PDB file of N, CA, C and O in Angstrom:
ATOM      1  N   MET A   1      32.678  29.029  96.995  1.00  0.00           N
ATOM      2  CA  MET A   1      32.964  29.045  98.167  1.00  0.00           C
ATOM      3  C   MET A   1      32.385  30.011  98.918  1.00  0.00           C
ATOM      4  O   MET A   1      31.863  29.728  99.997  1.00  0.00           O
ATOM      5  N   PHE A   2      32.415  31.387  98.384  1.00  0.00           N
ATOM      6  CA  PHE A   2      31.769  32.532  99.004  1.00  0.00           C
ATOM      7  C   PHE A   2      30.207  32.398  98.985  1.00  0.00           C
ATOM      8  O   PHE A   2      29.541  32.625  99.994  1.00  0.00           O
ATOM      9  N   VAL A   3      29.659  32.021  97.801  1.00  0.00           N
ATOM     10  CA  VAL A   3      28.164  31.398  98.137  1.00  0.00           C
ATOM     11  C   VAL A   3      28.089  30.599  99.008  1.00  0.00           C
ATOM     12  O   VAL A   3      26.930  30.615  99.423  1.00  0.00           O
ATOM     13  N   PHE A   4      28.849  29.691  99.682  1.00  0.00           N
ATOM     14  CA  PHE A   4      28.405  28.813 100.970  1.00  0.00           C
ATOM     15  C   PHE A   4      28.550  29.832 101.989  1.00  0.00           C
ATOM     16  O   PHE A   4      27.554  29.997 102.694  1.00  0.00           O
ATOM     17  N   ALA A   5      29.651  30.616 102.249  1.00  0.00           N
ATOM     18  CA  ALA A   5      30.162  31.515 103.240  1.00  0.00           C
ATOM     19  C   ALA A   5      28.970  32.267 103.650  1.00  0.00           C
ATOM     20  O   ALA A   5      28.633  32.361 104.831  1.00  0.00           O
ATOM     21  N   LYS A   6      28.308  32.820 102.638  1.00  0.00           N
ATOM     22  CA  LYS A   6      27.422  33.658 102.807  1.00  0.00           C
ATOM     23  C   LYS A   6      26.124  33.508 103.371  1.00  0.00           C
ATOM     24  O   LYS A   6      25.450  34.224 104.110  1.00  0.00           O
ATOM     25  N   GLU A   7      25.849  31.836 102.569  1.00  0.00           N
ATOM     26  CA  GLU A   7      24.356  31.265 103.121  1.00  0.00           C
ATOM     27  C   GLU A   7      24.704  30.846 104.754  1.00  0.00           C
ATOM     28  O   GLU A   7      23.910  30.855 105.696  1.00  0.00           O
ATOM     29  N   TYR A   8      26.046  30.506 104.766  1.00  0.00           N
ATOM     30  CA  TYR A   8      26.345  29.606 106.120  1.00  0.00           C
ATOM     31  C   TYR A   8      26.049  30.880 107.010  1.00  0.00           C
ATOM     32  O   TYR A   8      25.076  30.940 107.763  1.00  0.00           O
ATOM     33  N   PHE A   9      26.982  31.898 106.855  1.00  0.00           N
ATOM     34  CA  PHE A   9      26.824  33.056 108.192  1.00  0.00           C
ATOM     35  C   PHE A   9      25.750  33.544 108.235  1.00  0.00           C
ATOM     36  O   PHE A   9      25.387  33.874 109.364  1.00  0.00           O
ATOM     37  N   HIS A  10      24.677  33.838 106.956  1.00  0.00           N
ATOM     38  CA  HIS A  10      24.113  34.555 107.108  1.00  0.00           C
ATOM     39  C   HIS A  10      23.020  34.656 108.282  1.00  0.00           C
ATOM     40  O   HIS A  10      22.538  35.719 108.677  1.00  0.00           O
ATOM     41  N   PRO A  11      22.704  33.369 108.781  1.00  0.00           N
ATOM     42  CA  PRO A  11      21.878  33.529 110.154  1.00  0.00           C
ATOM     43  C   PRO A  11      22.484  33.883 111.236  1.00  0.00           C
ATOM     44  O   PRO A  11      21.682  33.919 112.168  1.00  0.00           O
ATOM     45  N   PHE A  12      23.786  34.226 111.610  1.00  0.00           N
ATOM     46  CA  PHE A  12      24.768  34.824 112.428  1.00  0.00           C
ATOM     47  C   PHE A  12      24.653  36.329 112.460  1.00  0.00           C
ATOM     48  O   PHE A  12      24.759  37.117 113.400  1.00  0.00           O
ATOM     49  N   ASN A  13      24.402  36.517 111.149  1.00  0.00           N
ATOM     50  CA  ASN A  13      24.841  38.206 110.915  1.00  0.00           C
ATOM     51  C   ASN A  13      23.959  38.505 109.661  1.00  0.00           C
ATOM     52  O   ASN A  13      24.539  38.786 108.612  1.00  0.00           O
ATOM     53  N   PRO A  14      22.163  38.450 109.711  1.00  0.00           N
ATOM     54  CA  PRO A  14      21.398  38.776 108.882  1.00  0.00           C
ATOM     55  C   PRO A  14      21.493  39.819 107.996  1.00  0.00           C
ATOM     56  O   PRO A  14      21.139  39.795 106.817  1.00  0.00           O
ATOM     57  N   THR A  15      22.185  41.119 108.847  1.00  0.00           N
ATOM     58  CA  THR A  15      22.391  42.373 108.162  1.00  0.00           C
ATOM     59  C   THR A  15      23.683  43.093 108.532  1.00  0.00           C
ATOM     60  O   THR A  15      23.938  43.993 109.333  1.00  0.00           O
ATOM     61  N   PRO A  16      24.658  42.140 107.372  1.00  0.00           N
ATOM     62  CA  PRO A  16      25.927  42.592 107.864  1.00  0.00           C
ATOM     63  C   PRO A  16      26.408  44.062 107.280  1.00  0.00           C
ATOM     64  O   PRO A  16      25.868  44.361 106.215  1.00  0.00           O
ATOM     65  N   LEU A  17      27.184  44.859 107.726  1.00  0.00           N
ATOM     66  CA  LEU A  17      27.455  46.157 107.919  1.00  0.00           C
ATOM     67  C   LEU A  17      28.879  46.163 107.384  1.00  0.00           C
ATOM     68  O   LEU A  17      29.614  45.177 107.331  1.00  0.00           O
ATOM     69  N   LYS A  18      29.243  47.686 106.904  1.00  0.00           N
ATOM     70  CA  LYS A  18      30.823  47.426 106.748  1.00  0.00           C
ATOM     71  C   LYS A  18      31.643  47.745 107.492  1.00  0.00           C
ATOM     72  O   LYS A  18      31.379  48.530 108.403  1.00  0.00           O
ATOM     73  N   TYR A  19      32.701  47.298 107.341  1.00  0.00           N
ATOM     74  CA  TYR A  19      33.673  47.558 108.249  1.00  0.00           C
ATOM     75  C   TYR A  19      33.759  46.449 109.926  1.00  0.00           C
ATOM     76  O   TYR A  19      34.247  46.640 111.040  1.00  0.00           O
ATOM     77  N   LYS A  20      33.270  45.717 109.506  1.00  0.00           N
ATOM     78  CA  LYS A  20      33.322  44.565 110.688  1.00  0.00           C
ATOM     79  C   LYS A  20      34.529  43.768 110.400  1.00  0.00           C
ATOM     80  O   LYS A  20      34.850  43.436 109.259  1.00  0.00           O
ATOM     81  N   PRO A  21      35.190  43.469 111.468  1.00  0.00           N
ATOM     82  CA  PRO A  21      36.717  42.751 110.807  1.00  0.00           C
ATOM     83  C   PRO A  21      36.548  41.588 110.437  1.00  0.00           C
ATOM     84  O   PRO A  21      35.584  41.175 111.083  1.00  0.00           O
ATOM     85  N   LEU A  22      36.931  40.773 109.747  1.00  0.00           N
ATOM     86  CA  LEU A  22      37.517  39.697 108.973  1.00  0.00           C
ATOM     87  C   LEU A  22      39.019  39.216 109.004  1.00  0.00           C
ATOM     88  O   LEU A  22      39.947  39.484 108.241  1.00  0.00           O
ATOM     89  N   ILE A  23      38.964  38.437 110.107  1.00  0.00           N
ATOM     90  CA  ILE A  23      40.391  37.795 110.531  1.00  0.00           C
ATOM     91  C   ILE A  23      40.821  36.525 109.903  1.00  0.00           C
ATOM     92  O   ILE A  23      40.379  35.419 110.214  1.00  0.00           O
ATOM     93  N   MET A  24      41.657  36.747 109.054  1.00  0.00           N
ATOM     94  CA  MET A  24      42.495  35.236 108.738  1.00  0.00           C
ATOM     95  C   MET A  24      43.734  34.936 109.358  1.00  0.00           C
ATOM     96  O   MET A  24      44.754  35.571 109.624  1.00  0.00           O
ATOM     97  N   VAL A  25      43.349  33.822 109.500  1.00  0.00           N
ATOM     98  CA  VAL A  25      44.791  33.276 110.525  1.00  0.00           C
ATOM     99  C   VAL A  25      44.991  31.958 110.127  1.00  0.00           C
ATOM    100  O   VAL A  25      43.998  31.232 110.078  1.00  0.00           O
ATOM    101  N   GLY A  26      46.138  31.483 109.817  1.00  0.00           N
ATOM    102  CA  GLY A  26      46.558  29.871 109.681  1.00  0.00           C
ATOM    103  C   GLY A  26      48.256  30.128 109.461  1.00  0.00           C
ATOM    104  O   GLY A  26      48.878  31.190 109.486  1.00  0.00           O
ATOM    105  N   PRO A  27      48.796  28.575 109.213  1.00  0.00           N
ATOM    106  CA  PRO A  27      50.347  28.763 109.162  1.00  0.00           C
ATOM    107  C   PRO A  27      50.588  29.233 107.356  1.00  0.00           C
ATOM    108  O   PRO A  27      49.739  29.330 106.470  1.00  0.00           O
ATOM    109  N   SER A  28      51.870  29.422 107.311  1.00  0.00           N
ATOM    110  CA  SER A  28      52.531  29.821 106.554  1.00  0.00           C
ATOM    111  C   SER A  28      52.318  28.854 105.387  1.00  0.00           C
ATOM    112  O   SER A  28      52.399  27.629 105.469  1.00  0.00           O
ATOM    113  N   GLY A  29      52.032  29.570 104.285  1.00  0.00           N
ATOM    114  CA  GLY A  29      51.585  28.551 102.650  1.00  0.00           C
ATOM    115  C   GLY A  29      50.498  27.939 102.904  1.00  0.00           C
ATOM    116  O   GLY A  29      50.478  26.767 102.528  1.00  0.00           O
ATOM    117  N   VAL A  30      49.417  28.400 103.508  1.00  0.00           N
ATOM    118  CA  VAL A  30      48.051  27.740 103.615  1.00  0.00           C
ATOM    119  C   VAL A  30      47.293  28.363 102.426  1.00  0.00           C
ATOM    120  O   VAL A  30      46.549  27.672 101.731  1.00  0.00           O
ATOM    121  N   GLY A  31      47.499  29.736 102.190  1.00  0.00           N
ATOM    122  CA  GLY A  31      46.503  30.301 101.058  1.00  0.00           C
ATOM    123  C   GLY A  31      45.706  31.832 101.822  1.00  0.00           C
ATOM    124  O   GLY A  31      44.657  32.352 101.441  1.00  0.00           O
ATOM    125  N   LYS A  32      46.445  32.209 102.779  1.00  0.00           N
ATOM    126  CA  LYS A  32      45.633  33.229 103.307  1.00  0.00           C
ATOM    127  C   LYS A  32      45.623  34.648 102.416  1.00  0.00           C
ATOM    128  O   LYS A  32      44.767  35.533 102.414  1.00  0.00           O
ATOM    129  N   ASN A  33      46.806  34.558 101.700  1.00  0.00           N
ATOM    130  CA  ASN A  33      46.994  35.654 100.759  1.00  0.00           C
ATOM    131  C   ASN A  33      46.255  35.800  99.595  1.00  0.00           C
ATOM    132  O   ASN A  33      45.699  36.839  99.240  1.00  0.00           O
ATOM    133  N   THR A  34      46.263  34.187  98.700  1.00  0.00           N
ATOM    134  CA  THR A  34      44.982  34.117  97.942  1.00  0.00           C
ATOM    135  C   THR A  34      43.853  34.112  98.457  1.00  0.00           C
ATOM    136  O   THR A  34      43.018  34.506  97.643  1.00  0.00           O
ATOM    137  N   LEU A  35      43.406  33.838  99.475  1.00  0.00           N
ATOM    138  CA  LEU A  35      42.047  34.160  99.790  1.00  0.00           C
ATOM    139  C   LEU A  35      41.408  35.756 100.122  1.00  0.00           C
ATOM    140  O   LEU A  35      40.272  36.153  99.864  1.00  0.00           O
ATOM    141  N   ARG A  36      42.442  36.455 100.725  1.00  0.00           N
ATOM    142  CA  ARG A  36      42.276  38.105 100.922  1.00  0.00           C
ATOM    143  C   ARG A  36      42.387  38.638  99.654  1.00  0.00           C
ATOM    144  O   ARG A  36      41.676  39.573  99.286  1.00  0.00           O
ATOM    145  N   LYS A  37      43.317  38.058  98.879  1.00  0.00           N
ATOM    146  CA  LYS A  37      42.846  38.962  97.429  1.00  0.00           C
ATOM    147  C   LYS A  37      41.577  38.804  96.535  1.00  0.00           C
ATOM    148  O   LYS A  37      41.086  39.637  95.773  1.00  0.00           O
ATOM    149  N   ALA A  38      41.157  37.510  96.818  1.00  0.00           N
ATOM    150  CA  ALA A  38      39.932  36.955  96.153  1.00  0.00           C
ATOM    151  C   ALA A  38      38.731  37.534  96.780  1.00  0.00           C
ATOM    152  O   ALA A  38      37.668  37.480  96.161  1.00  0.00           O
ATOM    153  N   ILE A  39      38.794  38.137  98.061  1.00  0.00           N
ATOM    154  CA  ILE A  39      37.790  38.474  98.956  1.00  0.00           C
ATOM    155  C   ILE A  39      37.423  40.071  98.465  1.00  0.00           C
ATOM    156  O   ILE A  39      36.323  40.594  98.283  1.00  0.00           O
ATOM    157  N   LEU A  40      39.051  40.728  98.301  1.00  0.00           N
ATOM    158  CA  LEU A  40      39.046  41.962  98.168  1.00  0.00           C
ATOM    159  C   LEU A  40      38.508  42.024  96.591  1.00  0.00           C
ATOM    160  O   LEU A  40      37.846  43.020  96.298  1.00  0.00           O
ATOM    161  N   GLN A  41      38.713  41.171  95.706  1.00  0.00           N
ATOM    162  CA  GLN A  41      38.420  41.300  94.255  1.00  0.00           C
ATOM    163  C   GLN A  41      36.738  41.446  94.062  1.00  0.00           C
ATOM    164  O   GLN A  41      36.160  42.145  93.230  1.00  0.00           O
ATOM    165  N   LYS A  42      36.125  40.548  95.112  1.00  0.00           N
ATOM    166  CA  LYS A  42      34.563  40.086  94.802  1.00  0.00           C
ATOM    167  C   LYS A  42      33.878  40.711  95.698  1.00  0.00           C
ATOM    168  O   LYS A  42      32.653  40.609  95.630  1.00  0.00           O
ATOM    169  N   TYR A  43      34.461  41.497  96.741  1.00  0.00           N
ATOM    170  CA  TYR A  43      33.730  42.044  97.797  1.00  0.00           C
ATOM    171  C   TYR A  43      34.546  43.367  98.384  1.00  0.00           C
ATOM    172  O   TYR A  43      34.533  43.755  99.553  1.00  0.00           O
ATOM    173  N   GLY A  44      35.263  43.959  97.261  1.00  0.00           N
ATOM    174  CA  GLY A  44      35.794  45.073  97.700  1.00  0.00           C
ATOM    175  C   GLY A  44      35.108  46.131  98.327  1.00  0.00           C
ATOM    176  O   GLY A  44      35.715  46.958  99.007  1.00  0.00           O
ATOM    177  N   GLY A  45      33.895  46.171  98.153  1.00  0.00           N
ATOM    178  CA  GLY A  45      32.979  47.513  98.795  1.00  0.00           C
ATOM    179  C   GLY A  45      32.661  47.037 100.239  1.00  0.00           C
ATOM    180  O   GLY A  45      32.219  47.862 101.039  1.00  0.00           O
ATOM    181  N   LEU A  46      32.901  45.502 100.684  1.00  0.00           N
ATOM    182  CA  LEU A  46      32.706  45.548 102.290  1.00  0.00           C
ATOM    183  C   LEU A  46      33.916  45.249 102.823  1.00  0.00           C
ATOM    184  O   LEU A  46      33.888  45.116 104.047  1.00  0.00           O
ATOM    185  N   PHE A  47      35.126  45.078 102.225  1.00  0.00           N
ATOM    186  CA  PHE A  47      36.213  44.899 102.972  1.00  0.00           C
ATOM    187  C   PHE A  47      37.084  45.593 102.405  1.00  0.00           C
ATOM    188  O   PHE A  47      36.867  45.930 101.241  1.00  0.00           O
ATOM    189  N   GLU A  48      38.277  45.992 103.041  1.00  0.00           N
ATOM    190  CA  GLU A  48      39.470  46.659 102.786  1.00  0.00           C
ATOM    191  C   GLU A  48      40.995  46.030 103.759  1.00  0.00           C
ATOM    192  O   GLU A  48      40.879  45.563 104.892  1.00  0.00           O
ATOM    193  N   ASN A  49      41.881  46.112 103.280  1.00  0.00           N
ATOM    194  CA  ASN A  49      42.877  45.356 103.505  1.00  0.00           C
ATOM    195  C   ASN A  49      43.947  46.400 104.451  1.00  0.00           C
ATOM    196  O   ASN A  49      44.415  47.519 104.241  1.00  0.00           O
ATOM    197  N   LYS A  50      44.059  45.424 105.575  1.00  0.00           N
ATOM    198  CA  LYS A  50      44.637  46.445 106.508  1.00  0.00           C
ATOM    199  C   LYS A  50      46.525  45.556 106.544  1.00  0.00           C
ATOM    200  O   LYS A  50      46.840  44.405 106.240  1.00  0.00           O
ATOM    201  N   ILE A  51      47.355  46.682 107.027  1.00  0.00           N
ATOM    202  CA  ILE A  51      48.639  45.736 107.214  1.00  0.00           C
ATOM    203  C   ILE A  51      48.835  45.484 108.800  1.00  0.00           C
ATOM    204  O   ILE A  51      48.458  46.222 109.710  1.00  0.00           O
ATOM    205  N   SER A  52      49.509  44.276 108.893  1.00  0.00           N
ATOM    206  CA  SER A  52      49.918  43.816 110.146  1.00  0.00           C
ATOM    207  C   SER A  52      50.966  44.310 110.524  1.00  0.00           C
ATOM    208  O   SER A  52      51.837  44.606 109.706  1.00  0.00           O
ATOM    209  N   HIS A  53      51.141  44.540 112.015  1.00  0.00           N
ATOM    210  CA  HIS A  53      52.500  44.923 112.287  1.00  0.00           C
ATOM    211  C   HIS A  53      53.777  43.711 112.920  1.00  0.00           C
ATOM    212  O   HIS A  53      53.263  42.598 112.803  1.00  0.00           O
ATOM    213  N   THR A  54      54.429  43.651 113.195  1.00  0.00           N
ATOM    214  CA  THR A  54      55.458  42.462 113.455  1.00  0.00           C
ATOM    215  C   THR A  54      56.748  42.862 113.828  1.00  0.00           C
ATOM    216  O   THR A  54      57.234  43.811 113.213  1.00  0.00           O
ATOM    217  N   THR A  55      57.535  42.211 114.904  1.00  0.00           N
ATOM    218  CA  THR A  55      58.641  42.248 115.175  1.00  0.00           C
ATOM    219  C   THR A  55      59.612  41.624 114.556  1.00  0.00           C
ATOM    220  O   THR A  55      60.763  41.957 114.839  1.00  0.00           O
ATOM    221  N   ARG A  56      59.381  40.566 113.561  1.00  0.00           N
ATOM    222  CA  ARG A  56      59.926  39.914 113.061  1.00  0.00           C
ATOM    223  C   ARG A  56      61.214  40.787 111.829  1.00  0.00           C
ATOM    224  O   ARG A  56      61.024  41.858 111.254  1.00  0.00           O
ATOM    225  N   SER A  57      62.343  39.982 111.741  1.00  0.00           N
ATOM    226  CA  SER A  57      63.164  40.839 110.646  1.00  0.00           C
ATOM    227  C   SER A  57      62.176  40.675 108.913  1.00  0.00           C
ATOM    228  O   SER A  57      61.306  39.980 108.388  1.00  0.00           O
ATOM    229  N   VAL A  58      62.808  41.500 108.707  1.00  0.00           N
ATOM    230  CA  VAL A  58      62.224  41.793 106.915  1.00  0.00           C
ATOM    231  C   VAL A  58      62.598  40.511 105.832  1.00  0.00           C
ATOM    232  O   VAL A  58      63.756  40.109 105.720  1.00  0.00           O
ATOM    233  N   LYS A  59      61.754  40.078 105.254  1.00  0.00           N
ATOM    234  CA  LYS A  59      62.272  39.053 104.403  1.00  0.00           C
ATOM    235  C   LYS A  59      62.485  39.410 103.103  1.00  0.00           C
ATOM    236  O   LYS A  59      61.648  40.103 102.524  1.00  0.00           O
ATOM    237  N   SER A  60      63.620  38.988 102.480  1.00  0.00           N
ATOM    238  CA  SER A  60      64.076  39.729 100.917  1.00  0.00           C
ATOM    239  C   SER A  60      62.922  40.223  99.978  1.00  0.00           C
ATOM    240  O   SER A  60      63.034  41.278  99.354  1.00  0.00           O
ATOM    241  N   VAL A  61      61.862  39.465  99.900  1.00  0.00           N
ATOM    242  CA  VAL A  61      60.762  39.529  98.824  1.00  0.00           C
ATOM    243  C   VAL A  61      59.631  40.595  99.907  1.00  0.00           C
ATOM    244  O   VAL A  61      58.563  41.065  99.514  1.00  0.00           O
ATOM    245  N   GLU A  62      60.077  40.735 100.963  1.00  0.00           N
ATOM    246  CA  GLU A  62      58.811  41.992 101.622  1.00  0.00           C
ATOM    247  C   GLU A  62      59.257  43.413 101.367  1.00  0.00           C
ATOM    248  O   GLU A  62      60.378  43.667 100.927  1.00  0.00           O
ATOM    249  N   LYS A  63      58.362  44.322 101.651  1.00  0.00           N
ATOM    250  CA  LYS A  63      58.013  45.678 101.511  1.00  0.00           C
ATOM    251  C   LYS A  63      57.856  46.565 102.613  1.00  0.00           C
ATOM    252  O   LYS A  63      56.747  46.508 103.144  1.00  0.00           O
ATOM    253  N   ARG A  64      58.530  47.227 103.013  1.00  0.00           N
ATOM    254  CA  ARG A  64      57.916  47.907 104.643  1.00  0.00           C
ATOM    255  C   ARG A  64      56.831  48.557 104.261  1.00  0.00           C
ATOM    256  O   ARG A  64      56.784  49.071 103.143  1.00  0.00           O
ATOM    257  N   LYS A  65      55.897  48.622 105.052  1.00  0.00           N
ATOM    258  CA  LYS A  65      54.619  49.739 104.784  1.00  0.00           C
ATOM    259  C   LYS A  65      53.625  48.946 103.390  1.00  0.00           C
ATOM    260  O   LYS A  65      52.715  49.549 102.821  1.00  0.00           O
ATOM    261  N   GLU A  66      53.943  47.875 103.131  1.00  0.00           N
ATOM    262  CA  GLU A  66      53.051  47.106 101.957  1.00  0.00           C
ATOM    263  C   GLU A  66      53.072  45.729 102.381  1.00  0.00           C
ATOM    264  O   GLU A  66      52.254  45.121 101.690  1.00  0.00           O
ATOM    265  N   ASN A  67      53.585  45.035 103.126  1.00  0.00           N
ATOM    266  CA  ASN A  67      53.404  43.742 103.534  1.00  0.00           C
ATOM    267  C   ASN A  67      53.185  43.776 104.958  1.00  0.00           C
ATOM    268  O   ASN A  67      52.163  43.256 105.407  1.00  0.00           O
ATOM    269  N   TYR A  68      54.092  44.373 105.786  1.00  0.00           N
ATOM    270  CA  TYR A  68      53.773  44.493 107.246  1.00  0.00           C
ATOM    271  C   TYR A  68      54.433  45.969 107.637  1.00  0.00           C
ATOM    272  O   TYR A  68      55.006  46.657 106.792  1.00  0.00           O
ATOM    273  N   TYR A  69      54.310  46.290 108.756  1.00  0.00           N
ATOM    274  CA  TYR A  69      54.861  47.530 109.618  1.00  0.00           C
ATOM    275  C   TYR A  69      55.954  46.634 110.415  1.00  0.00           C
ATOM    276  O   TYR A  69      55.607  45.741 111.188  1.00  0.00           O
ATOM    277  N   PHE A  70      56.893  46.861 110.232  1.00  0.00           N
ATOM    278  CA  PHE A  70      57.989  46.314 111.189  1.00  0.00           C
ATOM    279  C   PHE A  70      58.639  47.329 112.080  1.00  0.00           C
ATOM    280  O   PHE A  70      59.308  48.312 111.762  1.00  0.00           O
ATOM    281  N   ILE A  71      58.229  46.789 113.514  1.00  0.00           N
ATOM    282  CA  ILE A  71      58.470  47.640 114.500  1.00  0.00           C
ATOM    283  C   ILE A  71      59.383  46.538 115.454  1.00  0.00           C
ATOM    284  O   ILE A  71      59.592  45.349 115.216  1.00  0.00           O
ATOM    285  N   THR A  72      59.824  47.313 116.551  1.00  0.00           N
ATOM    286  CA  THR A  72      60.752  46.875 117.482  1.00  0.00           C
ATOM    287  C   THR A  72      59.726  46.020 118.400  1.00  0.00           C
ATOM    288  O   THR A  72      58.501  46.006 118.283  1.00  0.00           O
ATOM    289  N   ARG A  73      60.448  45.370 119.262  1.00  0.00           N
ATOM    290  CA  ARG A  73      59.394  44.638 120.661  1.00  0.00           C
ATOM    291  C   ARG A  73      59.088  45.284 121.438  1.00  0.00           C
ATOM    292  O   ARG A  73      58.086  44.976 122.084  1.00  0.00           O
ATOM    293  N   GLU A  74      59.836  46.524 121.749  1.00  0.00           N
ATOM    294  CA  GLU A  74      59.244  47.345 122.586  1.00  0.00           C
ATOM    295  C   GLU A  74      58.364  48.504 122.305  1.00  0.00           C
ATOM    296  O   GLU A  74      57.631  49.094 123.098  1.00  0.00           O
ATOM    297  N   GLU A  75      58.557  48.731 121.044  1.00  0.00           N
ATOM    298  CA  GLU A  75      57.424  49.542 120.064  1.00  0.00           C
ATOM    299  C   GLU A  75      55.949  48.593 120.215  1.00  0.00           C
ATOM    300  O   GLU A  75      54.966  49.152 120.701  1.00  0.00           O
ATOM    301  N   PHE A  76      55.881  47.533 119.895  1.00  0.00           N
ATOM    302  CA  PHE A  76      54.920  46.415 119.629  1.00  0.00           C
ATOM    303  C   PHE A  76      54.015  46.579 121.281  1.00  0.00           C
ATOM    304  O   PHE A  76      52.807  46.802 121.362  1.00  0.00           O
ATOM    305  N   LEU A  77      54.964  46.402 122.479  1.00  0.00           N
ATOM    306  CA  LEU A  77      54.254  46.448 123.765  1.00  0.00           C
ATOM    307  C   LEU A  77      53.637  47.936 124.183  1.00  0.00           C
ATOM    308  O   LEU A  77      52.584  48.184 124.770  1.00  0.00           O
ATOM    309  N   LYS A  78      54.629  48.814 123.691  1.00  0.00           N
ATOM    310  CA  LYS A  78      54.242  50.257 123.736  1.00  0.00           C
ATOM    311  C   LYS A  78      52.648  50.486 123.165  1.00  0.00           C
ATOM    312  O   LYS A  78      51.730  50.752 123.941  1.00  0.00           O
ATOM    313  N   VAL A  79      52.489  50.364 121.920  1.00  0.00           N
ATOM    314  CA  VAL A  79      50.994  50.434 121.260  1.00  0.00           C
ATOM    315  C   VAL A  79      50.321  49.334 121.785  1.00  0.00           C
ATOM    316  O   VAL A  79      49.164  49.690 122.009  1.00  0.00           O
ATOM    317  N   ASN A  80      50.478  48.254 122.065  1.00  0.00           N
ATOM    318  CA  ASN A  80      49.493  47.655 122.708  1.00  0.00           C
ATOM    319  C   ASN A  80      48.971  48.021 124.211  1.00  0.00           C
ATOM    320  O   ASN A  80      47.790  47.948 124.553  1.00  0.00           O
ATOM    321  N   ILE A  81      49.980  48.401 124.995  1.00  0.00           N
ATOM    322  CA  ILE A  81      49.620  48.937 126.313  1.00  0.00           C
ATOM    323  C   ILE A  81      49.041  50.350 126.240  1.00  0.00           C
ATOM    324  O   ILE A  81      48.034  50.410 126.945  1.00  0.00           O
ATOM    325  N   ASP A  82      49.308  51.455 125.664  1.00  0.00           N
ATOM    326  CA  ASP A  82      48.924  52.910 125.434  1.00  0.00           C
ATOM    327  C   ASP A  82      47.646  52.782 124.900  1.00  0.00           C
ATOM    328  O   ASP A  82      46.748  53.544 125.260  1.00  0.00           O
ATOM    329  N   PHE A  83      47.415  51.661 123.854  1.00  0.00           N
ATOM    330  CA  PHE A  83      46.380  52.269 123.046  1.00  0.00           C
ATOM    331  C   PHE A  83      45.235  51.094 123.140  1.00  0.00           C
ATOM    332  O   PHE A  83      44.020  51.274 123.068  1.00  0.00           O
ATOM    333  N   GLY A  84      45.858  49.963 123.303  1.00  0.00           N
ATOM    334  CA  GLY A  84      44.876  48.313 123.318  1.00  0.00           C
ATOM    335  C   GLY A  84      44.480  48.242 122.150  1.00  0.00           C
ATOM    336  O   GLY A  84      43.284  47.954 122.100  1.00  0.00           O
ATOM    337  N   ILE A  85      45.016  48.395 121.060  1.00  0.00           N
ATOM    338  CA  ILE A  85      44.435  48.541 119.754  1.00  0.00           C
ATOM    339  C   ILE A  85      44.680  46.909 118.947  1.00  0.00           C
ATOM    340  O   ILE A  85      44.034  46.519 117.974  1.00  0.00           O
ATOM    341  N   LEU A  86      45.480  46.348 119.462  1.00  0.00           N
ATOM    342  CA  LEU A  86      46.046  45.375 118.535  1.00  0.00           C
ATOM    343  C   LEU A  86      45.188  44.152 118.665  1.00  0.00           C
ATOM    344  O   LEU A  86      44.709  43.881 119.766  1.00  0.00           O
ATOM    345  N   VAL A  87      44.966  43.422 117.657  1.00  0.00           N
ATOM    346  CA  VAL A  87      43.886  42.114 118.188  1.00  0.00           C
ATOM    347  C   VAL A  87      44.748  40.771 118.730  1.00  0.00           C
ATOM    348  O   VAL A  87      44.317  39.946 119.536  1.00  0.00           O
ATOM    349  N   GLU A  88      45.521  40.764 118.356  1.00  0.00           N
ATOM    350  CA  GLU A  88      46.527  39.815 118.867  1.00  0.00           C
ATOM    351  C   GLU A  88      47.878  40.018 119.153  1.00  0.00           C
ATOM    352  O   GLU A  88      48.650  40.384 118.267  1.00  0.00           O
ATOM    353  N   SER A  89      48.351  39.757 120.642  1.00  0.00           N
ATOM    354  CA  SER A  89      49.699  40.107 121.174  1.00  0.00           C
ATOM    355  C   SER A  89      50.495  39.129 121.603  1.00  0.00           C
ATOM    356  O   SER A  89      51.613  39.391 122.046  1.00  0.00           O
TER     357      SER A  89
END
């Protein structure tokens, strides 16, 4: 799969640079975490993991600051308005 992606996207970005975002989205259970782990294992020098912010409640299997930054809706809106740093809102 990675060879295909590299060959397919090469014409669009022939000189890849570090620190360009790779954003994965999809419904729960589709395999985003599995793919993320595989990418980090194989291409760890090009990618790093970032922790998302969410306003939902913590699930019993999740750890704060490891799976998500859990914040209030007010904090979420303030960060997005004051700093404009969120990709999705």
